[in-house]
N, C-alpha and C positions, 0 to 999 in steps of 0.2 A: 669561473671570472676566467683562469689562464688560457682554459680553450678556447674563449672568446677574443682574447688579447689573439691569439697566434691565428687565429681564424684572419682578424682583421689586417694584420700585421701581412700575412701572404698577401689579400686585398693590396694594401697599399704599395706593395711591391711590384704588385701587375699594371697599378693606375699609373704610380712613378715613370715606371720603365715605360710605358706610351703616353705620357702625358711629354716625358724630354726625347721624344725620340725624333731622329734627323730632321722630320720633313716638319715639325714645330722646333727646331734650332731657333728660328727666327720670332718668336714668340716668348719664349720660356728664355731669354737671355739679358742676364741681369742688367737693371735701369743703373750706368754710370753713376757711383756714390761722387759728391763733390771730394774737393781737395780738403775742406774741416768740414763736417758735418753738424759742428756744433758751432755757428757762429758768436761772437759776444756780443748781442747784441741786449741792450736792456731792457732787463723784464716789463710786461706794461701790466701797473698794477691797478686799473680802470676794473671798475666791480664786473662781476660776471649777472648775465641776462637774468630774471627768475622767473626761469624755463623750468619746469619740472616733465621729464621722462616717466616710463608707469614704472613700477616696480619690478625688482627682477625678483624672480623664483630662486631662492637660492635653498633648497633642506640642508645637502648636504653640509656650505658652512655654516649655516644658522643651528647645526649639531653641533661643531666643532666651536662653536660660541656657546652656546649651553651645556657643553662637557668640561670648557674653562681646559680646550686644548688647542693647540696654536692654528690661529687659520691662516693658511697659507692660501695665496694666491698667485699663477706665474700669469702674465700678460704675455701674449703666443702673439709673433707678429711684426710688422719690417718695419719702417724707419721712422712713420709714427707711431710706434711703440718701444722704437729703441731712442728717439727723441731730435729726429734730425732738426738742424733752423731752433733749437730752443737755445734758451744763453747757455748750459750745461747740464750734463746728467741731475740733477738735482733739481731741473725743470722739467726734464719729464712725464710726460700723465702717469708713468705707472707710480714713480717718485711721490706725485702731488697726491695721488690718489691713497696711496700707503698712510702718509698723512693728514686725510681729512676720514679716514677710517677709526684711527689709531685714537685722535681727537675724539672722534665719537666712541670711542669704546674704548673709555679710558683702562678697563680693568681687564681688557686682551691685552695679546702677542700678535698683530698682525704684519705680516711682512709681505709684500709683495716683489716679487720676483720678475726680471726685465730681461723676456727671451724675444726680443726684438732684434732683428736684425738684416739691416737696411739691404734696399734693393730685390729679395726676397716675397714672392708670395707661394701661393698652395701648391704646387709645384719644387720648390723647395724647403716648405714647412711640412709637408705632409711626413717627408721621412726623417723631420726631428723630433715628431711627436711624441715617441717615448724618451729620448734621450734628454728633450729639454721640454717633457713638460709632466708627462706619468713619472718618471722617478724619482721626483721630489716629490712625490704623493701630496698633492694638492688637494686641498678641499673647493675648486674653483682655479678654471682654465677662462681665463679671458681672449680669444683668438680675433684679432683684428688683421682684415684681408683683404683679396680684391682690387684694388687701385693699381699697384702695377702689372697685375694680369690686364685692365681695361685697359690702360694706357699703352702696353706692347701689342694688344690686339691679341692674346692670346682665346681662343676658341674655348666660347661660351661652356659648349656642353663640355669639352675636358674640363673646364674650372668646375663644374658641377658634378663628374665625376670625384675628383678629387677635395672637392668639398664634405661629399656623401660619404667618401673611403674616411676620410679626416674625421670626422663625427661620429663616427661611429666605432671607430678606435678610443677618441677619448672618452664615450661613455662607455665602454668596455671597460673602461679603467676608473668605472666607477665615481669621477666628479662632476659638478655643476659644471655646467657649460652655457657661455655668454659668445654668440658671434655678434662682432663690428662691423660693422660696414662702412662706407668711406663718406670721406669729407667736399665739402661743395670748395671744390677748389680750382682755378682756371685749366689748370691743365687735368685735372679729374673730369672734368665737367665738357673736356673737350674728345672725352675720349667717347668712339659711338655708341657701345657697346656699355658705358656706363651705369643704366638702370638696369640693365637685365643683370649685369653683376649684383648690382644692389638686389633684383630681385629673388636672385637665386639665392644668396643666405638666407632672405626672408621665410623665401620656402622651404629652406634646410631648416630651421629654429624651428617653423611651426610644426612641420611634419614628425621633427624629434622629440618635442616637447624640453627644446633648448631656450636660452633667451636671446631675445635678441638687443642690440644696445643702437640704435640708429643712429649717426653721426652727421647722417644725409638732415635726419627729419628734424633732429637738434639744430643744424645750422640754416633753416628754413624756419622757423621757429624762433629763432634768433632773430632769422631777418625781419619778420613777418611785425617782429615787438621792435623794430627799428635800426636795429644794431649789422649793416651789412656785411656777409660774407667776408670783405675783406679787412675787415677787423680782426679777423681770429687767423689771418693768414698769413704766412711767411713773404717775402719779398721774393721768392723762387716759384709764388705759385702755385707747389703743392702742399708745403706742407705748411701744420700749423704755428704760428707765432709762441712766444712763452704766453700771450693773454688765451691763445685760442685752445691749447696743449691746458693751459690751467678751470679753465672755463668747461673743458668737455671732460676734465678730473673730477670736478666739482660734481657734475649732473650725474655722472657715471656710479659716484659713493653716493649721492643723494637715493639713487634708485636701486644700489644695494643694501643700503641702511633700510629702505622702504619695505625690501625684502626681507631682510632681518629682523621687520618687525621694531625697528629703530626707529625715534620719532629726527628726520636730517634735520639741518638749519633748514630753514624756511625759503622753501620756490612758490613761484605764482602758479600754477597749474593753470599748463593750454592743450590744447587740442589739436590731433595733427588736421 
């Protein structure tokens, strides 16, 4: 396993060096952060749409549960993971995910570690996979990415190479892996290659036996059920609001619990 990790670490260095070359500087410059990433607005306590997403296969996390070991999950990503435009960090999706899983698994110890960094995408995340994810020795890594790359018009093929290298490195570390695609927010929907970035993540998950939690599909189902995208998006037109983070985290928790063989809170099944 150490040889495999070393091999992919070398590949990551090469891919990241290419992705951050001067010729692509305009694509990889971080999106400026707002002065306050946590504007203090009241949380939306409306009930979440009862839409059920597919179960996520998480055998390593399931083994941790069955062996009475700590269930460690790393949430790796950008501002959507860090929790920008939530009321506070307690209303970020990783915090809510931990609360949902812990409530459903009262005999377990669930820890969801938030490793979101606003403004980043694959080019900045891949170099920190070892330190921010694998070093924690998690059972599951949830990797949210793609929106910033799409909005700043990163070359989709560069994004594909980074995702391929990152997935290989994480899987060499013997963790369950779930990729998370992008929200249906105005600024993301306006990105010309947005659908291509989502497709790259879907293909990477299918090709490598990783999970895919599609926020895009989830929000499409919400809208089809009579809940417009705008109900879940903050005033900046990019990030979720409290209601969006909460409902997304609850749907993700249900998919993980399904994969663990635990009956989650009731959701109405829906097909894509």
